[in-house]
C-alpha positions as CSV (number, residue, x, y, z in Angstrom):
1,M,-0.3,0.0,-0.2
2,S,3.0,2.4,0.8
3,N,4.1,1.8,-2.7
4,E,0.6,2.9,-3.8
5,T,0.8,6.2,-2.7
6,R,4.9,7.1,-3.2
7,D,3.9,6.0,-7.0
8,S,1.0,8.5,-7.2
9,T,2.8,11.3,-5.3
10,A,6.0,11.1,-7.8
11,T,3.5,11.5,-10.3
12,I,2.2,14.5,-8.7
13,D,5.0,16.2,-7.9
14,A,6.7,15.5,-11.3
15,P,7.2,18.4,-13.1
16,A,4.7,18.8,-16.0
17,R,4.5,20.9,-19.3
18,R,1.6,22.7,-18.5
19,Q,-1.0,23.3,-21.7
20,R,-1.2,27.4,-22.8
21,T,-4.5,28.6,-21.7
22,D,-3.7,32.4,-22.8
23,I,-5.3,31.4,-26.3
24,R,-5.0,35.0,-27.8
25,T,-0.9,35.1,-26.7
26,R,-0.4,31.6,-28.7
27,D,-2.2,32.7,-31.6
28,L,-0.2,36.3,-31.8
29,I,2.8,34.1,-31.1
30,N,2.1,31.8,-33.6
31,Q,1.6,34.5,-36.1
32,A,5.1,36.0,-35.3
33,I,6.7,33.1,-35.9
34,A,5.3,32.2,-39.3
35,S,5.7,35.7,-39.9
36,V,10.1,35.4,-39.5
37,P,10.9,34.0,-42.9
38,T,9.4,36.9,-44.5
39,L,9.5,39.8,-42.5
40,G,12.3,39.0,-40.1
41,L,13.0,39.0,-36.4
42,Q,13.0,42.5,-35.7
43,R,9.6,43.3,-37.5
44,A,8.0,40.2,-35.8
45,A,9.3,41.1,-31.9
46,E,8.0,44.6,-32.8
47,F,4.6,43.1,-33.5
48,L,4.5,41.1,-30.4
49,A,5.2,43.9,-28.2
50,T,2.8,46.5,-30.1
51,M,0.1,43.3,-29.1
52,N,1.3,43.9,-25.4
53,V,3.0,40.3,-24.9
54,P,5.6,40.1,-22.6
55,A,9.5,40.8,-23.3
56,E,10.7,37.9,-21.8
57,V,8.1,35.7,-23.7
58,A,8.6,37.4,-27.3
59,V,12.5,36.4,-26.8
60,R,12.0,33.4,-25.6
61,V,10.0,32.2,-28.8
62,L,11.6,34.2,-31.1
63,V,15.3,33.6,-30.1
64,Y,15.1,30.4,-28.8
65,P,13.0,28.2,-30.4
66,Q,14.0,24.9,-28.4
67,R,12.5,26.6,-25.7
68,R,8.9,26.9,-27.0
69,R,6.0,25.4,-25.5
70,A,4.9,22.0,-27.4
71,N,1.6,22.6,-29.0
């Protein structure tokens, strides 16, 4: 019985990726990422800033693609 409790606790404590709940920000970021090949990184960043996406989020998704959340 104690093993079952320990296993369920480990599952709860394990860091899990959370699904994005802010659909608007997700859509803006996807739009900016899609525009990088044609408009460039600076224009995509300006777009996100204009749309009030936090700077740290914009930098993470545009400059460090490996740090993006999975869809």
